[in-house]
C-alpha positions, -999 to +999 in steps of 0.1 A: +181-100-006+148-119-011+114-117+007+091-146+015+078-144-021+113-150-036+112-116-052+142-094-049+138-068-020+150-033-025+143-021+012+111+001+002+098-007+035+125+012+053+117+044+032+079+044+042+059+060+070+035+039+088+006+058+072+021+049+038+024+012+047-012+013+059-024+030+028-006+003+007-023-024+027-058-009+019-051+002-016-041-033-023-076-045-016-108-037-033-116-007-011-122+027-029-101+057-019-131+071+000-133+039+021-095+040+028-099+077+038-127+068+061-109+039+075-077+057+080-096+088+095-082+111+069-096+133+043-097+125+007-070+153+001-047+135+026-052+103+008-044+119-026-012+133-011-001+099+004-010+082-030+008+108-051+040+108-029+041+068-031+036+070-069+066+094-072+089+078-045+082+043-057+084+053-094+050+039-103+020+053-122-010+033-110-027+016-082-018-018-097+019-007-097+017+003-060+003-032-053+029-051-074+058-031-058+043-036-023+040-073-028+076-076-044+089-061-012+070-080+013+048-050+025+016-066+014+008-102+013-027-115+003-023-142+030-024-116+058-059-113+076-059-075+070-082-081+041-107-101+060-111-073+085-120-050+059-158-040+060-177-028+029 
């Protein structure tokens, strides 16, 4: 199966919680982890836990790896307006 970007999909979206998907959307922008925590109404420790769980479950080692995996699986698209709504 392929997503709208013609990358093979491995159903990663099905394995993720709503909070994890929201985190991926924000982490794929230029927001800092502190800004993400504020935007999601979470502590830095909570954000660290989500990030570390995603690193392990998606088998990646960096924020860039998370973004690539999210784009390849259609979770994040740089055409979505979510980035325009991010206040700095």
